[in-house]
N, C-alpha and C positions, 0 to 999 in steps of 0.2 A: 737495284740501286748500287751504283759504283761506290767504292770506298771514299772517293773524293766527295761525292754528293752527300754521303752519310756524314762526313766531317762537317760539311757546310751546314747541313740541317741541324746537327747537334750544336754547333757553335751559334747558329741563329736562335735556337730555343734558349740556350744558356744566356746569351746577351739580353734577350727580351725579358726573361724572367728576372735577371739581376736588376735591369733598369726599372721594371715595374715595382720591385720590392724596395728600391733605394729611396730613402727619405730626402726631401728637399726643404731647406729652411732659409728664410731671408732671401738673399741674392747670392748664395754661395754655390758655385759650380765646381768646388774642389773634388767632388766625387769622380768627375771625369777629367778634370784639368790637372790634378796633381800628378797623374800618371801619364799625361800627354795624350790621352785618348781623344780629347778635343783641344784644339789650340786656336788662338786668335792671332792673326798677323798684326804687328804693331802699327799704330797710327803715326801720322807725321808730327803729332804733338803729344805732350804728356799732361794729362788733366791736373795732376798734383802741382806741377810746375806752373801751369796756367793760373791756378787759384792762389797759390801761396803768397805772392807779393801783396795781394789785396786782403788776404786773411789777416795778415799782421797789422793792418791799419784799421780793421773793423772793430767796433764796439758792440754792435748788435747785428746778428747774422741769422739768416734763414736758409735751411737746406730743404728744398722741395722734392718730394718723392724719394725719401731717404732709403727706401727698401728696408733691409735689416740693419741699416746703419753702418754697413761694412766700409763704405768709402769715407763717409764723414768722420768716423772714428780714427781714420789714419791721419787726419789733420790735427789731432790733439797735440798741444793744448789749444782749446778753442776760445773764442771771445767769451767774455763773462756772461753775456746774454746771447745764447744760441738756442734757436728753436728748429724743429724739424717737422715736416708733415709727411703723412703716408696714407694712401687711399686703399691699398690692398690689405684687407683685414689680417690675413695670416702673417703678414710682416710686422704688424704693429707691436706685438708682444716681444718679438725678437729684437726690434729696434729699441724698445724701452729698456730691455735687459742690458743691451750693449751701450746705449748712449746716456741713460740717466746717471750712471756713476761718473760720467764726464761732465755732468751739469747741464745736459741738454733736455729740454722739455719736448716730448713728442706728441703732436696733435694727430689724432685719427680723423681724417676727413671722409665724408660720405663719398663712395665711388660714383662718379658721374657717368651717365649713360649717353649724353649727347653734348655737343659743343654749345657755347664756349666752355672749355675746361678750366678749372682753378680760377673761376671768375669771382668767387666770393670767399676770400681767405679771412680767417678770424683774427686779423691784426689791425692795429691803429694806422691811421694815415701817417705817412712820412716817418716810419718807425725804424726801418733797417738801413744800415750802411752797405750791406752786402747780401745779395741773394744768389745762392747756388742752385743749379737745377741740372741734374744729370739724368737724362732720359725720361723726363716727366713733362706732361703737357702743361702749358701756361697760357695766360691771357695778358697780352702786353699792357692794356689799360689798367688792369689790377696791379701789375708790377709797378707801374708809375704811381699808383695811389699809395702803396705801402713803402716805397723807397724814399729816402731823403733826397733832396737836391744834391747832386754830386755822387749819389749812391750808385753802386755797380751791380749789374746783373751778368752772371756768367752761366751759360748753358751749353752743355754738350747734348746733342740730339741724335736720335736714330733716324736716318733718312729713309725714304720710301723704297729704295732699292734693296734694303736690308732683307736677307734671306729669300729674295724673290725667286731664285731658281729652285730652292728647296720647296717652297710653297707650290710653285707651278708643277713640280714633279709629282707631288702627292695629289694635287687636284686634277692632274692629267690635262691641263689646258693652260693657255696663256691668260694671265690675270691682269686687270687694269692696274696701273701703277699711279698712285696719287702724286701730287706735286709738292711733297714735303722735302725741301732741300735747303742749302745755304741761302740761295737767292730769295726764296719765298719767306724764309724766317727773317732775314735782314730787312726785306721790304715791309713786313708786318711791324717790326720793332721801330723802324724809322717813321712809319705812319703814326705810331703811338707817341712819338716825340723823343725817342732814344737817339743818342749819338753813338755810332759804332766805332770802336777803337781797334778791335782785332776780329778777324774772321778767317776760318780755314775749313776745308772740306776734304774728305778722303774716302776712297772706296778700296777696302782691302778684302779679306776673306776669313771665314771660319773654316776650319778643316776638322773633319771627323774621320777617325780611323776604324770605327766599328759601328754597327747598327745600334748597339746598346747605348752608345754615347748620343746618337741622334734621338732615340726614344726618350732618354733622360732629359735632353734639352727641350724637346717638344712638350713633355710633361711639365717642366719648370716654367715654360713660357707659353701658356695655353692659348694666348691670343694670336700666336703665329699661324696656327691652323685651327680654325673653329671646330670645336667638338672632336678634337683629335683623340683617338684611342687605338690601341693595338688591334683590337678586333675589327674596327672599321677599315683600317688601312693595312691589314696584314699582307695582302698581296703586293702592295707597293713597298712595304718594308722588306719583303723577301726579294723583290727586284733590286732594291737598293743594296741589300746585303750581298747579292751576287756581284753587283757593280763594284762595291768596295773590295770584294775578294779579288777581283780582276785588276783594278787600278791601284789598290793599296790605300785609298782615301777618297773622301768626297768633299768638295769645296762648295761653299755658297757665299754670296756677297755679304760683306760687313760694311754698311754705309753709315758714316758718322760726319757730323759737322759741329763746329764750336764757334761761339760768338761771345765777345766781351762788349757790353753796352753800358752806357752811363746815362743817368737821368740828369 
């Protein structure tokens, strides 16, 4: 084995070990993002600026799929009546610890296995002025039920092209891509009776600078590659490690769209 190959092998093992031992909590990727090992290209819009003008007017607000409450907490001070939901059990305690001091009640919902998702929310009819949804499934008729007339729904969604090349690389084949994009979302909301005021779509990229950052990311987002483990995909991880050592980085698509709709 050449000295160069030995360095590659040692760095591979080191990155993998570090990523497997690193803890992940809520929706916090700072372990790899604070040092720039993983970066996201910026979108054409800023979610905070999209939401803020409507937040100031709201008296009762819901944040669907709050994760660990990282994003919602940045909007403080929040409306007097603010609720949040979360289906991913490991996030619930994290969200409550972060959000309850801000006056937010966090509801844990049972994780749904099949559509329609979020079709039975534990809230009264015509209750909310504003519903936020960042990367969470939703059911437009249920949103219509719990929103007041004139209430606003703002959602930023992960489109179906997200991480497509990364998934295809690990699976070693072309995968079918679903039709979840701005047009399909807007069509669904209009069919439910919503009026669309703003809409945008963007495809940027995630950039990874080492194989450990990719392993950490796939551990944290386990639905990206079903049953992902280092043992199962070790050969593919090694192949990608070599590619990163040659190119300096690895990019995969970041697909997002955002919609502002009114009941």
